[in-house]
C-alpha angles and dihedrals in degrees: 000000000000120000124212116235092245092062098046120109117226123202142177124199111214115194147147114242122280100029100115097272095142090049091052097043094047090051093048093046090053090059110100093228098048137068112195123180131199129234098320094155093060098070089043094060092092089055092054140237095305092059092048093048093045092053093044093049094049094045098044095041090054130184123315087256121026137189092218130071092207134026130182148133141217129244140169109238090230089062093059107097098197107030095178094053091045089053090051091051092049091052093046091054094038091237119192112229123219109195106202113195144152125235096203106072093181094058088043090061093044090051091055090052095049092042090058089052090051091049092050090050103039105014091242132099095214141044117234131208111266097012092116095231116137126224119284118280119248115272137207110234127206105233095214092049090048091055092051090050092047092054090048092052093050091049094047093050091049092051091054093049090049092049094050090050090059094053098072090212130129109273137190117202113212124181126209090229091063092048088052100044102030108020097159094052092043094049089049089053091052093047091049090051089054093044092243127141115258116249131162110283139181134176126239097232130077130207113279098205140032114270088231108079091204086073092049107043118056092199094040096144093049094052095041093050091070091064102047111140092015131106088258098061094081091046090066091056099043116118115178102169 
């Protein structure tokens, strides 16, 4: 069934890296009523803001008649060259914002470290179902470097939250932990936000590391000891699945 442009939902997923964005986008794109693209703005950075905005406008506006009821893409905020102009475009097209985040900042940092190791080994940032690759090996983490990375993650997440607050657009906040622990309920929430019928969904990627950081960090006790009596201490110990 074809959908007129005026009835099509448009969405943008804003996220910091390593929060399950590929898992979510691959699941959405597999839905028959949705077209979801990856990080198309990233390779356009070298061409400038105009190129990014032109692509985003053409894609989100869509054809006069479309086969999809919802179209959208994901992007890291840091990849958007002109954030003010992008905000204006999002408001003009009444874009729905999905803020994809991660509650556990400690695991967020560890995921970035192990993802780099995966990229160096396989050339890919994610593991995919059926590709035969095992989970990442345990790593030794420099405690000082970890602290720098942790501060950077917290700052990046805060900047995205602040930016979304300025948009004045409808927004759905989705956390990686909910995608991991309750994927069906979380997918249903996203589909409801987009006004799309609920169907069984699954993402193409699989978790790269154990959910127990003791299996991931060789010097777990050393790194964790720096955060005793802080909000991060419990994040080291959290095991969801």
